[in-house]
C-alpha positions as CSV (number, residue, x, y, z in Angstrom):
1,M,0.0,0.0,0.0
2,R,2.7,2.5,0.9
3,D,4.5,1.7,-2.3
4,R,1.3,2.4,-4.3
5,L,1.1,5.8,-2.8
6,R,4.7,6.4,-3.5
7,R,4.2,5.6,-7.1
8,Y,1.4,8.2,-7.3
9,F,3.0,11.1,-5.6
10,L,6.7,10.5,-4.6
11,E,8.6,9.6,-7.7
12,Q,10.3,12.9,-8.1
13,P,14.0,13.9,-8.0
14,R,15.0,15.5,-4.7
15,P,15.2,19.3,-5.0
16,A,17.7,21.5,-3.3
17,A,15.0,23.1,-1.3
18,V,11.2,23.2,-0.9
19,F,9.3,26.5,-0.7
20,Q,5.7,27.1,0.4
21,V,3.8,30.3,-0.3
22,A,0.5,30.6,1.7
23,P,-1.8,33.6,2.3
24,S,-0.6,34.1,5.8
25,Y,3.0,32.8,5.7
26,F,6.1,32.0,3.6
27,A,8.2,28.9,4.6
28,A,11.1,27.0,3.1
29,L,13.1,23.9,4.0
30,K,16.6,22.9,2.9
31,T,16.6,19.3,1.8
32,G,19.2,16.8,2.8
33,E,19.9,13.4,4.3
34,E,20.1,14.5,7.9
35,A,17.7,12.6,10.1
36,E,17.0,15.6,12.3
37,I,15.9,19.0,11.1
38,T,17.4,22.0,12.9
39,S,16.5,25.7,12.9
40,D,19.3,26.2,10.3
41,D,17.4,24.1,7.8
42,Y,14.1,26.1,7.6
43,V,12.6,29.5,7.6
44,Y,9.1,30.7,8.5
45,F,7.9,34.3,7.9
46,P,4.4,35.6,8.5
47,V,3.3,37.7,5.6
48,P,0.9,40.7,5.6
49,T,-2.8,40.0,5.1
50,G,-3.7,40.6,1.5
51,L,-0.3,40.0,0.0
52,V,-1.3,36.6,-1.3
53,E,-4.9,35.9,-2.3
54,A,-5.4,32.3,-3.1
55,Q,-7.5,32.0,-6.3
56,L,-7.6,29.5,-9.1
57,N,-8.5,31.8,-12.0
58,Q,-6.8,35.1,-11.2
59,K,-3.4,36.4,-10.2
60,N,-2.6,35.7,-6.5
61,I,0.3,38.0,-5.6
62,V,-0.3,41.6,-4.9
63,Q,3.4,42.6,-4.3
64,P,5.8,40.1,-5.8
65,G,8.9,42.1,-4.7
66,L,8.2,41.3,-1.0
67,L,8.1,37.5,-1.7
68,Q,11.1,37.7,-4.0
69,D,13.0,39.2,-1.0
70,L,12.0,36.3,1.2
71,V,13.1,33.8,-1.4
72,G,16.5,35.5,-1.6
73,K,16.7,35.6,2.2
74,A,16.0,31.9,2.5
75,W,18.4,30.9,-0.3
76,R,21.2,32.9,1.3
77,K,20.6,31.1,4.6
78,F,20.5,27.6,3.1
79,R,23.3,27.9,0.5
80,P,22.4,24.5,-0.9
81,R,23.9,22.6,-3.8
82,G,22.0,22.9,-7.0
83,H,19.3,25.3,-8.0
84,S,16.2,23.1,-8.4
85,V,13.3,23.7,-6.0
86,T,9.9,22.3,-5.3
87,L,7.2,24.9,-5.0
88,I,4.1,24.4,-2.8
89,L,1.3,26.7,-4.0
90,P,-1.5,27.9,-1.7
91,E,-4.1,25.1,-1.3
92,M,-7.0,27.1,-2.7
93,S,-5.0,28.2,-5.8
94,A,-5.4,24.7,-7.1
95,R,-8.2,22.1,-7.4
96,V,-8.0,18.3,-7.1
97,F,-10.3,15.9,-8.8
98,I,-10.7,12.1,-8.8
99,F,-12.3,10.8,-12.0
100,H,-13.3,7.3,-13.0
101,L,-11.8,6.4,-16.4
102,E,-14.4,5.2,-18.9
103,S,-12.2,2.2,-19.8
104,N,-9.2,0.4,-18.4
105,S,-7.7,0.2,-21.9
106,L,-7.4,3.9,-22.8
107,S,-4.2,4.9,-24.5
108,P,-2.2,7.8,-23.0
109,A,-3.7,10.1,-25.7
110,E,-7.2,9.0,-24.9
111,Q,-6.6,9.5,-21.2
112,V,-5.6,13.1,-21.8
113,Q,-8.7,13.6,-24.0
114,F,-10.9,12.2,-21.3
115,I,-9.3,14.3,-18.6
116,E,-9.6,17.5,-20.5
117,W,-13.2,16.7,-21.3
118,R,-13.9,16.3,-17.6
119,L,-11.9,19.4,-16.6
120,A,-13.8,21.4,-19.2
121,H,-17.0,20.5,-17.3
122,Q,-15.6,21.3,-13.9
123,L,-13.8,24.6,-14.6
124,S,-15.1,27.9,-15.8
125,R,-12.4,28.8,-18.2
126,S,-10.6,27.6,-21.4
127,L,-8.2,24.7,-20.8
128,D,-5.6,26.8,-22.7
129,Q,-5.4,28.8,-19.5
130,V,-5.1,25.8,-17.2
131,R,-2.0,23.8,-16.1
132,Y,-2.7,20.3,-14.8
133,S,-0.9,17.1,-13.9
134,Y,-2.4,13.7,-13.4
135,Q,-1.7,10.1,-12.2
136,T,-3.8,7.1,-13.0
137,F,-4.2,4.2,-10.5
138,N,-6.3,1.1,-9.8
139,A,-8.8,1.2,-7.0
140,G,-11.3,-1.6,-6.2
141,G,-11.1,-3.1,-9.7
142,E,-11.7,0.3,-11.3
143,R,-9.2,2.6,-13.2
144,K,-9.2,6.1,-11.8
145,V,-7.2,9.3,-12.3
146,L,-6.2,12.0,-9.8
147,V,-5.9,15.4,-11.4
148,V,-4.3,18.6,-9.9
149,C,-4.9,21.8,-11.7
150,T,-4.3,25.5,-11.4
151,G,-4.3,28.5,-13.8
152,Q,-1.4,29.0,-16.1
153,E,-1.2,32.6,-15.0
154,V,-1.2,31.6,-11.4
155,A,1.5,29.0,-11.8
156,G,3.6,31.4,-13.8
157,E,3.6,34.2,-11.3
158,Y,4.8,31.9,-8.5
159,E,7.5,30.4,-10.7
160,A,8.6,34.0,-11.6
161,L,9.5,34.6,-7.9
162,F,12.2,32.0,-8.1
163,Q,13.4,32.7,-11.7
164,E,14.4,36.2,-10.5
165,H,17.0,34.4,-8.3
166,K,18.0,32.0,-11.1
167,L,16.4,29.1,-9.3
168,K,14.6,26.4,-11.3
169,P,11.1,25.5,-10.0
170,G,10.5,21.9,-10.9
171,K,7.5,20.1,-9.2
172,L,4.6,22.3,-8.3
173,T,2.3,20.8,-5.7
174,I,-0.1,21.8,-2.9
175,P,0.1,21.3,0.9
176,S,-2.4,18.6,1.4
177,L,-0.8,16.3,-1.2
178,S,2.6,16.9,0.4
179,V,1.2,16.0,3.8
180,L,-0.2,12.8,2.2
181,N,3.4,12.1,0.9
182,L,4.8,12.5,4.4
183,I,2.3,10.0,5.8
184,A,3.1,7.5,3.0
185,R,6.9,8.0,3.5
186,S,6.6,7.3,7.3
187,G,5.3,3.8,6.7
188,A,2.5,4.4,9.2
189,L,-0.5,4.1,6.9
190,A,-3.7,2.5,8.0
191,G,-5.4,0.7,5.0
192,D,-8.5,2.8,5.1
193,F,-8.2,6.3,6.6
194,L,-9.0,10.0,6.3
195,L,-6.4,12.7,6.2
196,V,-7.6,16.0,7.7
197,D,-5.3,18.8,6.8
198,A,-6.3,22.1,8.5
199,D,-4.2,25.2,8.0
200,L,-4.9,28.9,8.7
201,D,-6.8,29.4,5.4
202,Y,-8.1,26.0,4.3
203,L,-9.4,22.6,5.2
204,S,-8.7,19.6,3.0
205,L,-9.9,16.1,3.5
206,I,-8.5,13.1,1.6
207,G,-10.1,9.7,1.9
208,V,-7.9,6.7,1.2
209,L,-9.3,3.2,0.8
210,D,-7.0,0.2,0.3
211,G,-4.1,2.5,-0.2
212,A,-5.7,4.5,-3.1
213,P,-7.2,8.0,-3.1
214,Y,-11.0,7.7,-2.8
215,L,-12.2,11.2,-2.1
216,Y,-10.8,14.7,-2.1
217,R,-12.5,17.8,-0.6
218,Q,-11.1,21.3,-0.3
219,K,-12.7,24.1,1.7
220,Q,-11.6,27.7,2.3
221,L,-11.3,28.8,5.9
222,W,-10.4,32.2,7.3
223,P,-9.5,33.2,9.9
224,D,-8.6,30.8,12.7
225,N,-11.4,31.1,15.2
226,E,-13.8,29.0,17.2
227,S,-16.5,28.8,14.5
228,N,-14.0,27.5,12.0
229,R,-12.7,24.9,14.4
230,A,-16.4,23.8,14.9
231,A,-16.7,23.7,11.1
232,I,-13.6,21.5,10.8
233,L,-15.1,19.0,13.2
234,K,-18.5,19.0,11.4
235,E,-16.9,18.6,7.9
236,T,-14.7,15.8,9.2
237,E,-17.7,14.0,10.8
238,N,-19.8,14.4,7.6
239,T,-16.9,13.1,5.4
240,V,-16.3,10.0,7.6
241,H,-20.0,9.1,7.5
242,F,-20.1,9.7,3.7
243,I,-17.1,7.4,3.0
244,E,-18.3,4.7,5.4
245,D,-21.9,4.8,4.0
246,K,-20.9,4.8,0.3
247,A,-18.0,2.4,0.5
248,R,-19.5,0.2,3.2
249,K,-16.2,0.1,5.0
250,K,-15.2,1.3,8.5
251,L,-12.2,3.7,8.5
252,A,-9.3,2.5,10.6
253,A,-8.0,5.9,11.6
254,V,-7.9,9.6,11.0
255,Y,-4.6,11.5,10.4
256,L,-4.7,15.1,11.5
257,R,-2.3,17.8,10.5
258,S,-3.3,21.1,12.1
259,N,-1.4,24.4,11.8
260,L,-4.0,26.1,13.9
261,E,-3.8,27.2,17.5
262,N,-4.3,24.4,20.1
263,P,-4.1,21.4,17.8
264,V,-4.4,19.1,20.9
265,W,-7.9,20.4,21.6
266,L,-8.9,19.7,18.0
267,L,-7.5,16.2,18.1
268,T,-9.2,15.4,21.4
269,E,-12.6,16.7,20.2
270,M,-12.3,14.8,17.0
271,E,-11.6,11.5,18.7
272,K,-14.6,12.1,21.0
273,L,-16.9,13.0,18.1
274,L,-15.8,10.2,15.7
275,G,-15.0,7.3,18.0
276,L,-11.9,6.6,15.9
277,E,-8.2,6.8,16.6
278,V,-6.9,10.2,15.5
279,K,-3.2,10.4,14.9
280,E,-1.2,13.6,14.7
281,V,1.0,13.9,11.6
282,M,3.5,16.0,13.5
283,S,3.2,17.0,17.2
284,E,5.5,20.1,16.9
285,K,6.2,22.7,14.2
286,Q,3.3,21.3,12.1
287,F,3.9,23.9,9.4
288,L,7.0,21.8,8.4
289,A,4.8,18.8,7.4
290,P,4.1,20.0,3.8
291,L,7.8,21.0,3.3
292,I,9.0,17.6,4.5
293,G,6.5,15.8,2.4
294,G,7.4,17.9,-0.6
295,Q,11.0,16.7,-0.7
């Protein structure tokens, strides 16, 4: 099961560093073989409200110069070998879909045609203005495809932040997929589980059955307050019930990555509400989880 998830999301060359741009913060991690991450290996900078507006179809960055300065500051601190970087976009600047393929015997060209036909029905703009990547996989005897997409203009403006410093953005991804990578890499996967990824501006829920993605939900949250934490609990409860009712399977566990205040409270309340084991993805410095998973 772990190897299957690795094939979907982890077969990428290791970059020199991983950068994340979010509406409320900028973070980066120097990659390496060291088992322990120290404060010399990462940066975390809060950014002013309104500097980054996570949107799929419109430009996101209001003042690129401020973010370019942070990229340069992080790079001077890390001084890594190589110039390739992985870039984690804001979660709500992208969309994730899981489609059932019409046939198990589609050629690569036919798969692309099918994916673009489905995307055209999901998105409100020309596919000429969309950048997407996909991975096919088998799930319960069916052939499915996971598609991640964002606007060409959106991807281009984030890449430009790094090209200014002669860095080479390779893989573009999103936080929730990177957190899923981290879980897969840890070898601690339950067979059927739900990942709850709650950050300052979004909630993403990824259902995994028999080691394959089953459901993907993304919801915008802002700001971190009591009503949003209640909404996280309700969305999680509804999603668990939906998966268990539709798939007729009991989930083994919930994995929780929370970058909100008081994550222990959220974990405790979630366990009481769901009657399931809830496992923290990281107990400290949870903002590092997407960066580690993005390596």
